[in-house]
C-alpha positions as CSV (number, residue, x, y, z in Angstrom):
1,M,-4.2,9.0,11.1
2,Q,-1.2,8.9,8.7
3,A,-1.6,12.6,7.8
4,T,-1.5,13.5,11.5
5,A,1.6,11.4,12.0
6,L,3.3,13.0,9.1
7,A,2.4,16.5,10.3
8,K,3.9,15.7,13.7
9,G,7.1,14.3,12.0
10,L,6.4,10.7,12.9
11,P,7.5,8.0,10.5
12,L,4.6,5.9,9.1
13,S,6.4,2.8,10.5
14,D,6.1,4.2,14.0
15,P,4.9,1.4,16.4
16,G,2.6,3.8,18.2
17,L,0.9,4.7,15.0
18,A,0.5,1.0,14.1
19,A,-1.1,0.4,17.5
20,L,-3.6,3.2,17.0
21,E,-4.5,2.0,13.5
22,K,-5.0,-1.5,14.9
23,Q,-7.3,-0.2,17.6
24,A,-9.4,1.7,15.1
25,R,-9.4,-1.4,12.8
26,D,-10.6,-3.5,15.7
27,Q,-13.4,-1.1,16.5
28,L,-14.4,-1.2,12.8
29,Y,-14.2,-5.0,12.7
30,T,-16.5,-5.2,15.8
31,T,-19.1,-2.9,14.1
32,V,-18.9,-4.8,10.8
33,A,-19.0,-8.2,12.5
34,S,-22.2,-7.3,14.3
35,E,-23.9,-6.6,11.0
36,V,-22.8,-9.4,8.7
37,T,-21.5,-13.0,8.9
38,E,-18.0,-13.6,10.2
39,P,-16.5,-14.6,6.9
40,A,-18.1,-11.6,5.1
41,A,-16.7,-9.3,7.9
42,Q,-13.2,-10.7,7.5
43,Q,-13.4,-10.3,3.7
44,L,-14.6,-6.7,4.0
45,I,-11.8,-5.8,6.5
46,R,-9.1,-7.5,4.3
47,L,-10.3,-5.6,1.3
48,D,-10.4,-2.3,3.2
49,R,-6.9,-2.9,4.5
50,M,-5.6,-3.5,1.0
51,Q,-7.1,-0.4,-0.6
52,G,-3.8,1.4,-0.9
53,V,-2.2,-1.3,-2.9
54,Q,-5.3,-1.8,-4.9
55,D,-5.0,1.8,-6.0
56,F,-1.4,1.1,-7.0
57,V,-2.3,-2.0,-8.9
58,G,-5.0,0.0,-10.7
59,D,-2.4,2.6,-11.7
60,V,-0.2,-0.1,-13.1
61,G,-3.3,-1.6,-14.9
62,N,-4.1,1.8,-16.4
63,I,-0.6,2.1,-17.8
64,V,-0.7,-1.3,-19.6
65,A,-4.5,-1.2,-20.5
66,V,-3.9,0.1,-24.0
67,S,-1.1,-2.4,-24.7
68,S,-1.4,-5.9,-26.0
69,V,-0.8,-7.2,-22.5
70,P,-3.2,-5.7,-20.1
71,L,-3.4,-7.0,-16.5
72,T,-5.9,-9.8,-16.0
73,S,-8.1,-9.6,-12.9
74,Q,-6.2,-12.6,-11.5
75,Q,-2.9,-10.9,-12.0
76,G,-4.3,-7.7,-10.3
77,A,-5.5,-9.7,-7.3
78,Q,-2.1,-11.6,-7.1
79,L,-0.1,-8.4,-7.4
80,A,-2.2,-6.7,-4.7
81,Q,-1.5,-9.6,-2.4
82,I,2.2,-9.5,-3.2
83,L,2.3,-5.8,-2.3
84,A,0.3,-6.3,0.8
85,N,2.5,-9.2,2.0
86,A,5.6,-6.9,1.4
87,S,4.0,-4.0,3.3
88,V,5.4,-3.5,6.9
89,S,2.2,-1.6,7.9
90,Y,0.0,-4.5,6.7
91,H,2.0,-7.0,8.8
92,N,1.6,-4.7,11.8
93,G,-2.2,-4.8,11.6
94,G,-2.6,-1.6,9.6
95,D,-3.4,-0.9,6.0
96,A,-1.3,-2.2,3.1
97,D,0.5,1.1,2.4
98,P,2.7,1.4,-0.7
99,N,5.0,3.7,1.3
100,T,5.9,0.8,3.6
101,I,6.5,-1.8,1.0
102,N,9.8,-3.7,0.9
103,W,10.4,-3.2,-2.8
104,D,13.1,-5.8,-3.1
105,I,10.6,-8.5,-2.1
106,A,7.8,-7.1,-4.2
107,N,10.0,-6.7,-7.3
108,E,11.2,-10.3,-7.1
109,Q,7.7,-11.7,-6.8
110,A,6.1,-9.3,-9.3
111,A,8.8,-10.2,-11.9
112,A,7.6,-13.8,-11.7
113,L,4.0,-12.9,-12.2
114,L,4.1,-10.1,-14.8
115,S,5.1,-10.0,-18.5
116,G,8.0,-7.8,-19.6
117,P,5.9,-4.7,-20.4
118,Q,3.7,-5.2,-17.4
119,F,6.8,-5.4,-15.1
120,Q,8.1,-2.2,-16.8
121,A,4.9,-0.5,-15.9
122,F,5.1,-1.8,-12.4
123,N,8.6,-0.5,-12.0
124,Y,7.7,2.9,-13.4
125,E,4.8,3.2,-11.0
126,A,7.0,2.0,-8.0
127,T,9.8,4.5,-8.9
128,S,7.3,7.3,-9.3
129,L,5.8,6.5,-5.9
130,R,9.2,6.4,-4.2
131,W,10.2,9.7,-5.8
132,H,7.0,11.3,-4.7
133,D,7.6,10.1,-1.1
134,L,11.1,11.4,-1.1
135,L,9.9,14.8,-2.4
136,Q,7.3,15.0,0.3
137,Q,9.9,14.2,3.0
138,F,12.2,16.8,1.6
139,Y,9.6,19.6,1.5
140,S,8.2,18.7,4.9
141,R,11.5,19.3,6.7
142,P,12.0,22.6,8.4
143,P,14.4,24.9,6.6
144,A,18.0,24.7,7.7
145,S,19.0,27.5,10.0
146,S,21.6,30.0,8.9
147,P,24.9,30.2,10.9
């Protein structure tokens, strides 16, 4: 859905996109809930919605894995929750998308959780993500017309 929105020039924070994602999520939830218990269904849906930030946390973990201060599983889970809570799309019922994170909030909370080298890796990964997003926006714009 997000790829279609980007192709049509819609921002990922578009309320219509969030409504469509919520509708798809509700249909998935209904299907999953009919197959497993209610608590298990809620856990599966929550984990699915957080996949984007889980990938980000995994990238941070990979950077610090060879250092003397790798991320613990508890830090990884807490960092994923921090990122999800700072994600606009997650609050709108969609996925926790790193492109919709309020980085001021995430940075403040991550700084309290992570060691110095871990926080440096977090900042490196966040900066890389934002630069990648800006480059995508730049190259997806139509060329300027000549006078």
